[in-house]
C-alpha positions in Angstrom: 9.7 -47.0 -11.5 12.0 -45.6 -8.9 13.3 -42.9 -11.1 11.7 -39.5 -11.3 11.8 -36.8 -13.9 13.4 -33.5 -13.0 10.1 -31.5 -13.2 8.3 -33.9 -10.7 8.0 -33.2 -7.0 9.5 -35.7 -4.6 7.1 -38.2 -3.2 7.0 -40.1 0.0 7.7 -39.0 3.6 10.9 -37.2 2.7 9.1 -34.8 0.3 6.2 -34.3 2.8 8.7 -33.4 5.6 10.6 -30.9 3.4 7.4 -29.2 2.4 6.2 -29.0 6.0 9.5 -27.6 7.1 9.3 -24.9 4.4 5.8 -23.9 5.4 6.8 -23.6 9.1 9.9 -21.5 8.1 7.7 -19.2 6.0 5.2 -18.7 8.8 8.0 -17.9 11.2 9.5 -15.3 8.8 6.1 -13.7 8.4 5.5 -13.5 12.1 8.9 -11.8 12.6 8.1 -9.2 9.9 4.7 -8.5 11.5 6.2 -8.0 15.0 9.2 -6.1 13.5 6.8 -3.4 12.4 6.1 -2.6 16.0 9.5 -1.0 16.3 10.7 -3.1 19.2 7.7 -2.2 21.3 6.8 -5.8 22.2 5.9 -6.3 25.8 9.0 -6.8 27.9 11.2 -5.9 25.0 13.5 -2.9 24.6 11.8 0.4 24.2 8.5 -0.9 25.8 7.0 1.8 28.1 4.0 0.8 30.3 3.5 4.3 31.7 0.4 6.4 30.8 2.3 9.6 29.9 1.1 9.9 26.3 -2.6 9.3 26.8 -3.6 12.0 24.4 -1.4 10.6 21.6 -2.8 7.1 22.1 -6.4 8.5 22.0 -5.7 10.4 18.8 -4.2 7.2 17.2 -7.2 5.2 18.3 -9.9 7.7 17.2 -8.1 8.0 13.8 -8.2 4.2 13.3 -11.8 4.1 14.4 -12.8 6.9 11.9 -11.0 5.1 9.1 -12.8 1.9 9.9 -16.2 3.6 10.1 -15.6 5.3 6.7 -14.6 2.0 5.1 -17.8 0.3 6.5 -20.1 3.1 5.2 -18.5 3.1 1.8 -19.0 -0.7 1.6 -22.6 -0.4 2.6 -23.3 2.4 0.0 -21.7 0.2 -2.7 -24.0 -2.7 -1.7 -27.1 -0.5 -1.8 -26.2 0.8 -5.3 -25.9 -2.8 -6.5 -29.3 -3.7 -5.1 -31.1 -0.6 -6.5 -29.6 -1.2 -10.0 -30.8 -4.8 -10.2 -34.3 -4.1 -8.9 -35.7 -0.9 -10.6 -38.8 0.6 -8.9 -42.1 -0.5 -10.3 -44.3 2.1 -11.9 -47.9 2.6 -10.8 -50.3 0.8 -13.0 -52.8 3.4 -14.3 -55.7 3.2 -16.7 -56.3 5.8 -19.4 -58.5 7.9 -17.1 -55.6 8.5 -14.7 -57.2 6.4 -11.9 -55.7 3.1 -10.7 -56.9 -0.1 -12.2 -59.7 -2.2 -10.6 -58.9 -5.4 -8.8 -59.8 -8.7 -10.4 -61.8 -11.7 -9.1 -58.8 -13.6 -7.8 -57.7 -10.6 -5.7 -61.2 -9.9 -4.4 -61.9 -13.5 -3.3 -58.4 -14.0 -1.8 -58.8 -17.8 -1.8 -55.1 -18.7 -2.4 -54.4 -22.3 -3.0 -57.5 -24.3 -2.3 -57.9 -28.0 -3.0 -60.1 -29.1 -5.9 -63.6 -29.9 -4.9 -65.8 -32.7 -6.4 -68.6 -31.2 -8.5 -71.1 -33.9 -7.4 -70.6 -33.0 -3.7 -71.6 -29.3 -4.1 -75.3 -30.1 -3.8 -76.1 -31.6 -0.4 -79.1 -33.5 -1.7 -77.0 -35.2 -4.4 -74.2 -35.9 -1.9 -76.5 -37.8 0.4 -78.1 -39.7 -2.4 -74.6 -40.9 -3.5 -73.7 -41.8 0.1 -76.9 -43.9 0.3 -76.1 -45.8 -2.9 -72.6 -46.6 -1.7 -74.1 -47.9 1.6 -76.6 -50.1 -0.3 -73.7 -51.7 -2.2 -71.8 -52.3 1.0 -74.9 -53.9 2.6 -75.4 -56.3 -0.3 -72.1 -57.9 0.6 -73.3 -58.5 4.2 -77.0 -59.4 3.8 -78.6 -61.4 1.0 -81.7 -60.0 -0.8 -85.1 -61.6 -0.2 -86.4 -63.3 -3.3 -90.0 -63.9 -4.2 -91.3 -67.4 -3.7 -92.5 -69.4 -6.6 -94.1 -72.8 -6.7 -92.5 -74.5 -3.7 -88.8 -74.9 -3.2 -86.8 -75.2 -6.4 -83.3 -75.6 -4.8 -80.5 -73.1 -4.5 -80.2 -71.1 -7.7 -76.5 -70.4 -7.3 -75.6 -73.7 -5.7 -74.5 -74.5 -2.2 -71.1 -73.1 -1.1 -69.7 -75.0 1.9 -67.3 -72.2 2.9 -69.9 -69.3 3.0 -71.9 -68.7 6.1 -74.8 -66.2 5.9 -76.5 -67.0 9.2 -77.2 -64.3 11.8 -75.7 -64.8 15.3 -78.1 -64.5 18.2 
């Protein structure tokens, strides 16, 4: 368990430390190379000149860099536009045999969009109110008992007496 094969990386804190040290060393070397390209013109270093004697040369250097940057951006933008136009070809005008444009259809003319489905019974107001009245009658039958015709005297309760049901009207 403690042995490792030659092709395996070391584990544990020692291996982590070694890898971290190598990364830091590589970063330091890269930074030295980057600053070395300045030719020793680091601020405070040898060969650094803070005087404004060569303003024209500095301006030419800056304007050249700016021009290259603008050219690069415009080339990138044109490449992007070419990709967009290739994927979306322009649509042709829809024409009928007579050379005129086609007529609009019912959906375009009405311009209703996504409307909810309406109940067919509720289109006619008279029928709508008749249905509402029938529903109200059903609800009322649960509240009030119908009057029955009287026959020969009292024959008792037809449905029986329920002790838990009260149908009286409060005054």
